[in-house]
C-alpha positions as CSV (number, residue, x, y, z in Angstrom):
1,M,1.1,9.0,-9.7
2,E,-2.0,11.2,-10.2
3,G,-3.4,12.6,-6.7
4,S,-6.3,10.9,-5.2
5,P,-8.8,13.1,-3.7
6,A,-10.0,11.9,-0.2
7,V,-13.1,10.9,0.5
8,S,-15.4,11.3,3.4
9,S,-16.1,8.9,6.1
10,E,-20.0,10.2,6.0
11,T,-20.3,8.4,2.5
12,R,-18.7,5.0,3.4
13,P,-20.4,2.3,5.5
14,P,-19.0,1.5,9.0
15,K,-16.6,-1.2,9.3
16,L,-15.8,-0.7,13.1
17,V,-17.9,0.8,15.9
18,I,-16.4,1.8,19.6
19,E,-19.3,2.2,22.0
20,G,-18.5,3.7,25.2
21,V,-15.1,2.2,26.0
22,S,-13.5,2.7,29.5
23,K,-10.5,1.0,30.6
24,W,-9.0,1.2,34.5
25,F,-5.6,-0.8,35.6
26,T,-4.5,-1.2,38.7
27,P,0.0,-0.8,38.8
28,K,0.8,-1.2,42.4
29,R,-2.4,-1.1,43.9
30,N,-3.1,2.1,42.6
31,I,-6.4,2.7,40.4
32,V,-5.4,4.3,37.1
33,Q,-8.1,5.4,34.3
34,A,-6.8,5.1,31.1
35,L,-9.8,5.4,28.7
36,D,-12.8,7.5,29.4
37,N,-16.0,6.6,27.3
38,V,-14.2,6.5,23.9
39,S,-16.8,6.3,20.9
40,L,-15.5,6.3,17.6
41,S,-17.0,5.0,14.2
42,V,-14.1,3.6,11.4
43,A,-15.8,3.3,7.9
44,K,-14.9,0.8,5.8
45,G,-11.5,1.5,3.6
46,E,-10.8,4.7,6.1
47,F,-7.1,5.7,7.2
48,V,-7.8,6.7,10.9
49,C,-4.8,8.2,13.0
50,L,-5.2,8.0,16.8
51,L,-2.8,11.2,18.0
52,G,-2.0,12.2,21.2
53,P,1.0,12.2,23.9
54,S,2.5,9.1,26.0
55,G,-0.2,8.1,28.3
56,C,-3.4,9.2,26.4
57,G,-4.2,5.8,25.9
58,K,-4.3,5.4,22.5
59,S,-2.2,1.8,22.2
60,T,-4.9,0.7,24.8
61,L,-7.3,1.5,22.4
62,L,-5.9,-0.4,19.6
63,D,-5.4,-3.4,22.0
64,I,-9.1,-3.1,23.2
65,V,-10.0,-3.2,19.2
66,A,-7.7,-5.9,18.5
67,G,-8.9,-8.1,21.3
68,L,-6.2,-8.2,22.9
69,T,-7.7,-6.2,26.1
70,K,-10.9,-6.2,27.2
71,P,-12.7,-2.8,28.2
72,D,-14.2,-2.4,31.7
73,E,-17.0,-0.6,30.2
74,G,-18.4,-0.2,26.8
75,R,-17.8,-2.3,23.4
76,V,-16.1,-2.9,19.9
77,I,-18.3,-4.1,17.0
78,A,-16.4,-5.0,14.0
79,D,-18.7,-6.3,10.8
80,G,-21.3,-6.3,12.8
81,K,-20.4,-8.6,15.9
82,V,-18.9,-7.8,18.9
83,V,-15.2,-8.1,19.5
84,E,-14.8,-11.1,22.2
85,G,-11.0,-11.6,21.5
86,P,-8.1,-11.3,19.0
87,G,-9.2,-12.3,15.6
88,R,-7.4,-12.7,12.0
89,Q,-10.0,-10.0,11.1
90,R,-7.8,-7.2,12.7
91,L,-4.3,-8.1,13.0
92,V,-1.8,-5.7,14.5
93,M,1.8,-4.2,13.2
94,F,3.8,-3.0,16.2
95,Q,6.4,-0.6,16.7
96,E,9.3,-3.6,16.7
97,S,9.2,-5.9,13.6
98,A,9.0,-8.9,15.8
99,L,9.9,-11.1,13.2
100,F,11.5,-14.3,13.5
101,P,14.9,-14.5,13.4
102,W,15.1,-18.5,12.2
103,L,13.2,-17.5,9.1
104,D,14.0,-15.3,6.0
105,A,11.5,-12.4,4.5
106,F,9.6,-15.0,2.6
107,G,9.3,-17.5,5.6
108,N,8.3,-14.9,7.7
109,V,5.5,-13.8,5.4
110,M,4.6,-17.6,5.5
111,F,4.1,-17.8,8.9
112,G,1.4,-15.2,8.8
113,L,-0.6,-16.8,6.3
114,K,-1.1,-19.8,9.0
115,L,-3.7,-17.7,9.8
116,R,-5.6,-19.1,6.7
117,P,-6.4,-22.7,6.8
118,D,-8.5,-22.2,3.9
119,L,-5.6,-21.8,1.7
120,T,-3.7,-24.7,0.3
121,N,0.5,-24.4,0.6
122,A,0.7,-23.3,-2.9
123,E,-1.7,-20.6,-2.7
124,R,0.1,-19.8,0.4
125,R,3.3,-19.1,-1.5
126,R,1.8,-17.3,-4.1
127,I,0.4,-15.1,-2.0
128,A,3.6,-14.5,-0.1
129,N,5.5,-13.4,-3.2
130,E,2.6,-11.4,-4.0
131,Y,3.1,-9.2,-0.7
132,L,6.5,-8.8,-0.9
133,D,6.8,-7.5,-4.2
134,L,3.9,-5.1,-3.1
135,V,6.8,-3.7,-0.3
136,G,9.4,-3.7,-2.7
137,L,11.1,-6.4,-1.3
138,A,10.7,-9.1,-4.2
139,K,14.8,-9.4,-4.5
140,F,15.3,-10.0,-0.8
141,K,12.7,-13.1,0.0
142,H,15.6,-15.3,1.2
143,A,17.4,-12.9,3.1
144,H,17.3,-13.3,6.7
145,V,16.3,-10.8,9.6
146,H,19.9,-10.0,10.6
147,E,20.5,-9.3,6.9
148,L,17.8,-7.0,6.7
149,S,17.7,-2.7,7.3
150,G,15.5,-1.4,9.9
151,G,13.1,-0.2,6.9
152,M,13.1,-3.6,5.5
153,K,12.0,-5.3,8.7
154,Q,9.2,-3.1,9.0
155,R,8.2,-3.6,5.5
156,V,8.3,-8.0,6.1
157,A,6.2,-7.2,9.4
158,L,4.0,-4.9,6.7
159,A,3.6,-8.1,4.0
160,R,3.0,-10.5,7.1
161,A,0.0,-8.5,8.0
162,L,-1.4,-7.8,5.0
163,A,-0.8,-11.3,3.6
164,P,-3.7,-13.1,5.2
165,D,-6.3,-10.1,3.9
166,P,-7.8,-8.8,7.4
167,H,-10.6,-6.7,7.4
168,V,-8.9,-3.8,9.5
169,L,-5.3,-3.1,10.2
170,L,-4.1,-1.9,13.4
171,M,-0.7,-0.4,13.4
172,D,0.7,0.6,16.8
173,E,3.5,3.2,15.8
174,P,5.4,1.2,13.6
175,F,7.6,3.9,12.2
176,A,8.9,5.8,15.5
177,A,12.3,4.0,15.7
178,L,13.2,4.5,12.3
179,D,15.9,7.4,10.9
180,A,14.0,10.0,9.1
181,M,14.7,9.1,5.8
182,T,13.4,5.6,5.8
183,R,10.3,6.8,7.6
184,D,9.8,9.2,4.4
185,Q,10.1,6.2,2.3
186,L,7.6,4.2,4.1
187,Y,5.4,7.0,4.0
188,D,5.1,7.0,0.4
189,D,4.9,2.7,0.4
190,I,2.1,2.8,2.8
191,Q,0.0,5.7,1.2
192,R,0.7,3.6,-2.2
193,I,-0.5,0.3,-0.3
194,W,-3.3,1.9,0.9
195,M,-4.5,3.5,-2.2
196,E,-4.3,-0.1,-3.9
197,S,-5.8,-2.2,-1.4
198,R,-7.9,0.8,0.2
199,K,-7.7,-1.3,3.5
200,T,-9.3,-0.2,6.6
201,I,-6.4,1.2,8.7
202,I,-6.2,2.4,12.5
203,F,-2.5,4.1,12.9
204,V,-1.5,4.9,16.2
205,T,1.1,8.0,16.4
206,H,2.3,11.1,18.6
207,N,3.9,12.5,15.3
208,V,1.6,15.3,14.0
209,R,2.9,15.6,10.5
210,E,2.9,11.5,10.2
211,A,-0.8,11.9,11.1
212,V,-1.3,14.6,8.5
213,C,0.5,12.3,5.9
214,L,-1.3,9.4,6.2
215,G,-5.0,10.1,7.7
216,D,-8.3,10.8,6.4
217,R,-9.3,11.9,9.7
218,I,-7.0,12.5,12.7
219,V,-8.5,11.2,16.2
220,L,-7.1,13.7,18.6
221,M,-7.1,12.2,22.5
222,S,-6.1,13.9,25.7
223,P,-4.5,12.3,28.5
224,S,-5.5,11.3,32.0
225,P,-7.9,9.3,31.5
226,G,-7.9,8.9,27.4
227,R,-11.0,10.8,25.9
228,I,-11.5,12.1,22.2
229,A,-10.8,15.6,22.4
230,Q,-11.0,16.7,18.7
231,V,-11.3,14.9,15.2
232,F,-9.8,16.8,12.4
233,E,-10.8,15.4,8.8
234,I,-7.6,15.9,6.3
235,P,-9.2,16.4,2.5
236,L,-5.9,16.8,1.1
237,P,-5.3,14.7,-2.3
238,R,-2.8,11.5,-2.3
239,P,-0.1,10.9,-2.4
240,R,0.7,13.3,0.0
241,D,4.3,15.0,0.9
242,I,5.2,15.3,4.4
243,N,7.3,18.2,3.7
244,S,4.7,20.2,1.4
245,P,3.1,23.7,3.1
246,E,-0.3,21.9,2.1
247,L,0.6,19.6,4.9
248,A,2.4,21.7,7.2
249,S,-0.5,24.3,7.7
250,Y,-2.7,21.1,8.8
251,A,-0.2,19.9,11.2
252,S,0.4,23.5,12.4
253,R,-3.4,23.5,13.6
254,I,-3.3,20.1,14.5
255,A,-0.1,20.5,17.1
256,A,-1.9,23.8,18.6
257,A,-4.8,21.1,19.4
258,L,-2.8,18.9,21.2
259,K,-1.2,21.5,23.2
260,G,-3.6,22.7,24.4
261,S,-5.5,19.1,24.8
262,K,-2.2,19.0,27.3
263,N,-3.4,21.6,29.2
264,G,-6.7,20.5,29.4
265,V,-8.1,23.0,27.1
266,V,-10.2,21.7,24.2
267,S,-10.8,24.1,21.6
268,E,-14.6,23.5,19.9
């Protein structure tokens, strides 16, 4: 496969705009600020990685973009409309596959297509088969959850999230629980799928190399409360090899910045 050059987000129209988002929680009668005045614009077809340590608010921000959590200040605008709640145009893929064990792989993807009442059942079946083929599971479509490996389960979850054709796919550390070899294969798969679909993706991770391997841009978040510390453009061509020297060079610089953000030092 020939390399595909990265495209600057400045040349593409915004798909998603996060404006001055702040969020507080009150565990055990204490007030904890999770996010502080976060603003970010995501272009149509862009792959953005939110990178930061545990407690920096990246998953909270993803939940707010999904409409699962309301911000205390600020707003999210998707396709020109303020996000007021969940919707099929912004679907989330979580760390756990969350598949239904009583359904096979095909049935799980079909369940996700219930979000498309405009489709006939024949159309849903065609789309489910198409996306299972896209993630490399056409031969396992009738396998039940307990018969699938961890990587296969995440592929089914990815097919289920993509099949309803959301405008934005939100991925919350979906590969964190997998072994290194399986993750490496999925990095290749998600890049291939993204290059074919050009879906707008926001991907949460605390793994620096993972972020550099996948993202057009990396948004580095600092903790307590979560703020955007720096934004890195990754102009490397695709597909990217997570073990390449070029990728390692970017990862080294971003890891140093991440360490600085943990210590409260943000370089310009």
